ChimeraX commands (.cxc) that place a marker at each C-alpha (Angstrom):
marker #1 position 1.68,-165.85,-62.33 radius 0.5
marker #1 position 5.16,-164.39,-62.31 radius 0.5
marker #1 position 6.05,-160.91,-63.54 radius 0.5
marker #1 position 7.80,-162.47,-66.54 radius 0.5
marker #1 position 4.69,-164.49,-67.43 radius 0.5
marker #1 position 2.51,-161.38,-67.12 radius 0.5
marker #1 position 4.89,-159.45,-69.39 radius 0.5
marker #1 position 4.83,-162.24,-71.98 radius 0.5
marker #1 position 1.03,-162.40,-71.83 radius 0.5
marker #1 position 0.84,-158.64,-72.23 radius 0.5
marker #1 position 3.08,-158.68,-75.34 radius 0.5
marker #1 position 1.06,-161.50,-76.91 radius 0.5
marker #1 position -2.18,-159.68,-76.13 radius 0.5
marker #1 position -0.87,-156.48,-77.78 radius 0.5
marker #1 position 0.17,-158.46,-80.85 radius 0.5
marker #1 position -3.23,-160.07,-81.34 radius 0.5
marker #1 position -5.00,-156.82,-80.55 radius 0.5
marker #1 position -2.98,-155.04,-83.25 radius 0.5
marker #1 position -3.63,-157.80,-85.78 radius 0.5
marker #1 position -7.40,-157.85,-85.25 radius 0.5
marker #1 position -7.80,-154.90,-87.61 radius 0.5
marker #1 position -8.42,-155.83,-91.27 radius 0.5
marker #1 position -6.73,-152.57,-92.34 radius 0.5
marker #1 position -3.57,-153.43,-90.43 radius 0.5
marker #1 position -3.52,-156.90,-91.93 radius 0.5
marker #1 position -3.95,-155.39,-95.38 radius 0.5
marker #1 position -1.03,-153.00,-94.76 radius 0.5
marker #1 position 1.17,-155.98,-93.88 radius 0.5
marker #1 position -0.12,-157.92,-96.89 radius 0.5
marker #1 position 0.66,-155.07,-99.31 radius 0.5
marker #1 position 4.18,-154.66,-97.93 radius 0.5
marker #1 position 4.77,-158.42,-97.94 radius 0.5
marker #1 position 3.70,-158.77,-101.55 radius 0.5
marker #1 position 5.97,-156.00,-102.81 radius 0.5
marker #1 position 8.99,-157.31,-100.88 radius 0.5
marker #1 position 10.37,-153.78,-100.74 radius 0.5
marker #1 position 9.75,-150.64,-98.70 radius 0.5
marker #1 position 6.83,-148.50,-99.84 radius 0.5
marker #1 position 6.03,-144.83,-99.39 radius 0.5
marker #1 position 3.21,-144.40,-96.89 radius 0.5
marker #1 position 1.24,-142.31,-99.43 radius 0.5
marker #1 position 1.31,-145.23,-101.88 radius 0.5
marker #1 position -0.16,-147.54,-99.24 radius 0.5
marker #1 position -2.74,-144.88,-98.39 radius 0.5
marker #1 position -3.80,-144.67,-102.05 radius 0.5
marker #1 position -3.89,-148.46,-102.41 radius 0.5
marker #1 position -6.21,-148.78,-99.42 radius 0.5
marker #1 position -8.18,-145.63,-100.31 radius 0.5
marker #1 position -7.94,-144.26,-96.79 radius 0.5
marker #1 position -6.78,-140.93,-95.43 radius 0.5
marker #1 position -3.05,-140.58,-94.74 radius 0.5
marker #1 position -3.62,-139.63,-91.09 radius 0.5
marker #1 position -5.91,-142.61,-90.50 radius 0.5
marker #1 position -3.39,-144.93,-92.12 radius 0.5
marker #1 position -0.57,-143.51,-90.03 radius 0.5
marker #1 position -2.45,-144.30,-86.81 radius 0.5
marker #1 position -2.55,-147.96,-87.92 radius 0.5
marker #1 position 1.11,-147.83,-88.90 radius 0.5
marker #1 position 2.07,-146.55,-85.43 radius 0.5
marker #1 position 0.37,-149.53,-83.80 radius 0.5
marker #1 position 2.16,-151.98,-86.09 radius 0.5
marker #1 position 5.44,-150.18,-85.44 radius 0.5
marker #1 position 4.86,-150.28,-81.68 radius 0.5
marker #1 position 4.55,-154.09,-81.69 radius 0.5
marker #1 position 7.65,-154.42,-83.85 radius 0.5
marker #1 position 6.15,-155.59,-87.15 radius 0.5
marker #1 position 6.78,-152.41,-89.15 radius 0.5
marker #1 position 9.69,-150.07,-89.56 radius 0.5
marker #1 position 9.16,-146.46,-90.57 radius 0.5
marker #1 position 11.98,-144.51,-92.17 radius 0.5
marker #1 position 12.06,-140.79,-92.80 radius 0.5
marker #1 position 13.30,-140.10,-96.32 radius 0.5
marker #1 position 13.43,-136.36,-96.72 radius 0.5
marker #1 position 9.93,-135.17,-95.93 radius 0.5
marker #1 position 8.44,-138.57,-96.73 radius 0.5
marker #1 position 7.90,-141.72,-94.70 radius 0.5
marker #1 position 8.67,-145.18,-96.03 radius 0.5
marker #1 position 7.26,-148.40,-94.58 radius 0.5
marker #1 position 8.99,-151.77,-94.39 radius 0.5
marker #1 position 8.21,-155.11,-92.74 radius 0.5
marker #1 position 10.52,-155.30,-89.71 radius 0.5
marker #1 position 10.54,-159.10,-89.30 radius 0.5
marker #1 position 9.31,-160.70,-92.52 radius 0.5
marker #1 position 10.11,-164.31,-91.58 radius 0.5
marker #1 position 8.30,-164.10,-88.25 radius 0.5
marker #1 position 5.32,-162.40,-89.87 radius 0.5
marker #1 position 5.14,-165.09,-92.55 radius 0.5
marker #1 position 5.18,-167.85,-89.90 radius 0.5
marker #1 position 2.54,-166.07,-87.85 radius 0.5
marker #1 position 0.20,-165.67,-90.81 radius 0.5
marker #1 position 0.75,-169.26,-91.93 radius 0.5
marker #1 position -0.06,-170.49,-88.41 radius 0.5
marker #1 position -3.25,-168.41,-88.37 radius 0.5
marker #1 position -4.36,-169.92,-91.68 radius 0.5
marker #1 position -3.86,-173.43,-90.25 radius 0.5
marker #1 position -6.29,-172.78,-87.36 radius 0.5
marker link #1:1,2 radius 0.2
marker link #1:2,3 radius 0.2
marker link #1:3,4 radius 0.2
marker link #1:4,5 radius 0.2
marker link #1:5,6 radius 0.2
marker link #1:6,7 radius 0.2
marker link #1:7,8 radius 0.2
marker link #1:8,9 radius 0.2
marker link #1:9,10 radius 0.2
marker link #1:10,11 radius 0.2
marker link #1:11,12 radius 0.2
marker link #1:12,13 radius 0.2
marker link #1:13,14 radius 0.2
marker link #1:14,15 radius 0.2
marker link #1:15,16 radius 0.2
marker link #1:16,17 radius 0.2
marker link #1:17,18 radius 0.2
marker link #1:18,19 radius 0.2
marker link #1:19,20 radius 0.2
marker link #1:20,21 radius 0.2
marker link #1:21,22 radius 0.2
marker link #1:22,23 radius 0.2
marker link #1:23,24 radius 0.2
marker link #1:24,25 radius 0.2
marker link #1:25,26 radius 0.2
marker link #1:26,27 radius 0.2
marker link #1:27,28 radius 0.2
marker link #1:28,29 radius 0.2
marker link #1:29,30 radius 0.2
marker link #1:30,31 radius 0.2
marker link #1:31,32 radius 0.2
marker link #1:32,33 radius 0.2
marker link #1:33,34 radius 0.2
marker link #1:34,35 radius 0.2
marker link #1:35,36 radius 0.2
marker link #1:36,37 radius 0.2
marker link #1:37,38 radius 0.2
marker link #1:38,39 radius 0.2
marker link #1:39,40 radius 0.2
marker link #1:40,41 radius 0.2
marker link #1:41,42 radius 0.2
marker link #1:42,43 radius 0.2
marker link #1:43,44 radius 0.2
marker link #1:44,45 radius 0.2
marker link #1:45,46 radius 0.2
marker link #1:46,47 radius 0.2
marker link #1:47,48 radius 0.2
marker link #1:48,49 radius 0.2
marker link #1:49,50 radius 0.2
marker link #1:50,51 radius 0.2
marker link #1:51,52 radius 0.2
marker link #1:52,53 radius 0.2
marker link #1:53,54 radius 0.2
marker link #1:54,55 radius 0.2
marker link #1:55,56 radius 0.2
marker link #1:56,57 radius 0.2
marker link #1:57,58 radius 0.2
marker link #1:58,59 radius 0.2
marker link #1:59,60 radius 0.2
marker link #1:60,61 radius 0.2
marker link #1:61,62 radius 0.2
marker link #1:62,63 radius 0.2
marker link #1:63,64 radius 0.2
marker link #1:64,65 radius 0.2
marker link #1:65,66 radius 0.2
marker link #1:66,67 radius 0.2
marker link #1:67,68 radius 0.2
marker link #1:68,69 radius 0.2
marker link #1:69,70 radius 0.2
marker link #1:70,71 radius 0.2
marker link #1:71,72 radius 0.2
marker link #1:72,73 radius 0.2
marker link #1:73,74 radius 0.2
marker link #1:74,75 radius 0.2
marker link #1:75,76 radius 0.2
marker link #1:76,77 radius 0.2
marker link #1:77,78 radius 0.2
marker link #1:78,79 radius 0.2
marker link #1:79,80 radius 0.2
marker link #1:80,81 radius 0.2
marker link #1:81,82 radius 0.2
marker link #1:82,83 radius 0.2
marker link #1:83,84 radius 0.2
marker link #1:84,85 radius 0.2
marker link #1:85,86 radius 0.2
marker link #1:86,87 radius 0.2
marker link #1:87,88 radius 0.2
marker link #1:88,89 radius 0.2
marker link #1:89,90 radius 0.2
marker link #1:90,91 radius 0.2
marker link #1:91,92 radius 0.2
marker link #1:92,93 radius 0.2
marker link #1:93,94 radius 0.2
marker link #1:94,95 radius 0.2
marker link #1:95,96 radius 0.2
view
């Protein structure tokens, strides 16, 4: 296996590892349904989980490139980074 193949495998593994969490999938679902950026506190309330716990999930999704986090004053706003790719990925998973 070449270095490039190992790197590709590693990225794919990180993606699937990040998406194995029902909370992370729900975060993406909420943001996809609204079709607009949402304040992280609003997502925290919607999921009824602690802000700090939610932010740990957000960091993982941000690390794999699915979420963008913007600082707006003292607040943080979440947005889907690649909505078309996410939609295709979720559609493919439903077809399995």
